[in-house]
Structure formats: structure tokens, C-alpha cells
C-alpha positions in Angstrom: 41.1 -23.7 -10.4 38.7 -21.0 -11.5 35.8 -22.8 -9.8 37.7 -22.9 -6.6 38.5 -19.1 -6.7 34.8 -18.4 -7.4 33.8 -20.6 -4.5 36.2 -18.8 -2.2 34.7 -15.4 -3.2 31.2 -16.7 -2.6 32.3 -18.1 0.8 33.9 -14.9 1.8 30.7 -13.0 1.0 28.7 -15.3 3.3 30.6 -14.4 6.4 28.2 -12.7 8.8 29.1 -9.1 8.5 29.7 -9.1 4.8 26.6 -11.1 4.1 24.5 -8.8 6.3 25.9 -5.8 4.4 25.1 -7.5 1.1 21.5 -8.1 2.3 21.1 -4.5 3.4 22.3 -3.3 -0.1 19.8 -5.7 -1.8 17.0 -4.6 0.6 17.7 -1.0 -0.1 17.8 -1.5 -3.8 14.5 -3.4 -3.8 12.9 -0.7 -1.7 14.0 2.0 -4.1 12.8 0.1 -7.1 9.4 -0.5 -5.4 9.1 3.2 -4.6 9.8 4.1 -8.2 7.3 1.6 -9.5 4.7 2.9 -7.0 5.3 6.4 -8.3 4.6 5.1 -11.8 1.4 3.4 -10.6 0.2 6.6 -8.9 0.9 8.6 -12.0 -0.9 6.0 -14.1 -3.9 6.0 -11.7 -4.1 9.8 -11.8 -4.1 9.8 -15.6 -6.8 7.1 -15.6 -8.9 9.0 -13.1 -8.5 12.2 -15.2 -9.7 10.4 -18.4 -12.6 8.8 -16.6 -13.7 12.2 -15.1 -13.5 13.9 -18.4 -15.3 11.1 -20.4 -17.9 10.1 -17.8 -18.9 13.5 -16.4 -18.4 15.9 -19.3 -18.8 13.8 -22.5 -21.3 11.1 -21.6 -23.9 12.9 -19.7 -26.5 10.2 -20.3 -24.9 7.8 -17.9 -26.1 7.5 -14.3 -24.3 10.1 -12.3 -24.7 8.2 -9.1 -22.8 5.1 -10.4 -20.1 7.3 -11.9 -19.6 9.3 -8.7 -19.1 6.1 -6.6 -16.6 4.7 -9.2 -14.7 8.0 -9.1 -14.7 8.0 -5.3 -13.2 4.5 -5.5 -10.5 5.6 -7.9 -9.6 8.5 -5.6 -9.3 6.2 -2.7 -7.2 3.8 -4.7 -4.8 6.7 -5.3 -4.8 7.5 -1.6 -4.0 3.8 -0.7 -1.2 3.9 -3.3 0.2 7.1 -1.7 0.0 5.4 1.8 1.9 2.4 0.4 4.5 4.8 -1.0 4.8 6.5 2.4 5.3 3.0 4.0 8.1 2.3 1.5 9.7 5.8 2.1 9.5 5.3 5.9 11.1 1.9 5.5 13.9 3.5 3.5 14.5 6.1 6.2 14.3 3.9 9.3 14.9 0.4 7.9 11.9 -0.9 9.9 8.2 -1.3 9.1 6.1 1.4 10.7 3.2 -0.6 12.0 1.0 2.5 12.5 1.4 3.4 8.9 0.5 -0.1 7.8 -2.7 0.0 9.9 -3.7 3.4 8.6 -3.2 2.2 5.0 -5.3 -0.8 5.8 -8.0 1.4 7.3 -8.1 3.5 4.1 -8.3 0.4 2.0 -11.2 -0.9 4.0 -12.9 2.5 4.0 -12.6 2.4 0.2 -14.4 -1.0 0.2 -17.2 0.5 2.4 -17.7 3.5 0.1 -17.9 1.4 -3.0 -19.8 -1.4 -1.3 -22.8 -2.4 -3.4 -25.6 -3.6 -1.2 -27.5 -5.0 -4.2 -24.8 -7.5 -5.2 -23.1 -8.3 -1.9 -24.5 -10.4 1.0 -24.9 -9.5 4.6 -21.9 -11.7 5.5 -19.7 -9.5 3.3 -20.8 -6.4 5.2 -20.2 -8.2 8.5 -16.7 -9.2 7.4 -15.9 -5.6 6.5 -17.3 -4.4 9.8 -15.2 -6.9 11.8 -12.1 -5.8 9.8 -12.8 -2.1 10.6 -13.3 -2.9 14.3 -10.1 -5.0 14.5 -8.0 -2.4 12.7 -9.4 0.4 14.8 -8.6 -1.6 18.0 -5.1 -2.3 16.7 -4.6 1.4 15.9 -5.8 2.4 19.3 -3.4 -0.1 21.0 -0.4 1.2 19.0 -1.2 4.8 19.6 -1.7 4.2 23.3 1.6 2.4 23.5 3.4 5.3 21.7 2.0 7.8 24.1 3.3 5.9 27.1 6.7 5.5 25.4 6.7 1.7 25.0 
């Protein structure tokens, strides 16, 4: 008898309107948890960057400054990518839809980070070509989306 009552409750939840409402609640909860976790990641990355700047640039002066600077640039861009991802999640929470332009901008920042920290000594020409193609495709995508928004489509 108890099993039957539980089954009826589950069945009543799966009716379209209630089920969709249930999914929206879960979706909203997951988005909020992701945004809180992303804030933790950003704060962790800022702390890590601060420690690296203090130890590499001020304490260990014998290290190669050129290598340290590129590592630090990479860490800065990691934080920018994390901020863009947080902005994507926030936009999703506000509008309940994925903002394609934000996703492409985030991707462009991530690829720009790869270009800045790209090591020509250890990477091959095909790696550089792949990154170049990615930049080109993302730029074209961004242009198409921006053009469509200006026309109102």
C-alpha cells in the first residue's frame, strides 16, 4: 500500500507542467551551486596568483623573469576565463538561456591565453595552425552573431 502511494506521488510529479517546474527548480539550483563553486575557484586562483607573484618576483630573484612573466600572464588570463564563465552562469540564471555571444567571447579569451603562453620551442607548427584556425572560426562566429543582433534577428 505504501509503495502504491509513493508511485502515485512520483507519477503526479511526472505530469508535464509539474515535471517541467521540477526541472526548472533543479536547473536553477544547479546553476546557483555552479556559480558559488566558480566564485570559490576564482578566489582560489587569485590567492594562488598572489602567492606566485610574491615568491617568484620578490623572493626568488634568481629565476628567469621572462618565464615567470609568461606564467603570470597565463594565470591572469585563467582568472579572466573563470570570470567569463561566471558571467555565463549569471546570464543563464537571469534569462534562462545560453548567451551564445558570451560563450564565444569566453572561448576567444581562452584561446588568447593559449596564444600568449604558447611555447614555440616545445610545440609543433601543427599546434600553432590549430590555434590559428580556432581563432579564425571563433572570430567568424562572433562576427556572424554580432551582425545578426544588429539586424534584429
